[in-house]
Steps between C-alpha positions, in 0.01 A plus 500: 500500500585851612404653165210739532572687176448216254868488400658179381748391763836344434613185673717700740207723593275203570762303694616797710140583594418138588822484704402817690166339586682193635724726708195676648347162591828383651519822698158430652620152600820638655314765696270231641819328622600828668791565263500871419852609407591254224143501368517877455829473311383227263168682450679818396750342262267231364223741403743762367602269213163522326461869580833575331415283199171690472682832543736407216204512259512878511874547524624834372759337274645162409775559756237575765318180400819296553560679831151411631550135405844501667343626822229232471780242463668630816168474685451143373847406620430656840169312517687176432725580798202558733330181380814298576528662842133423576554136403825459690352661811203261496224743403448335160481127439722350232192441284372858530846639443566284195181612330541875551877495450451334161270787401758750623771328295280513190448873551875553537560310175230697316640830626855409399379402153292816462788720612742333256253544213429863591873578528566343158220708349640811668846429356354447153314830523819683600695335216234601246528866598 
């Protein structure tokens, strides 16, 4: 699942990669329906989440790690916006929307939790100095 180096992946890595794959498949469907503008937006933001999570692995510092996850959270929130717009404009059925939006919500929750934990650890490190 997107791991060619034999590393053990965290839940957020696995879910963000699987979500990106769903976004790519949805993009193919939208392009077949001749929808190019919204599909490009959701493709960009939806695949950026996993890329930023992956990028956070090699953050230069704990603060940089938190920053990468914060950007991933912003991208997840933007993706949620595009998904709602696609549903409300009739490009996604309620069933399709519900399934992928649930995954997006789970990613948002995981990112928020990870950011909170990382910030607490960062504070503890600063207090120990």
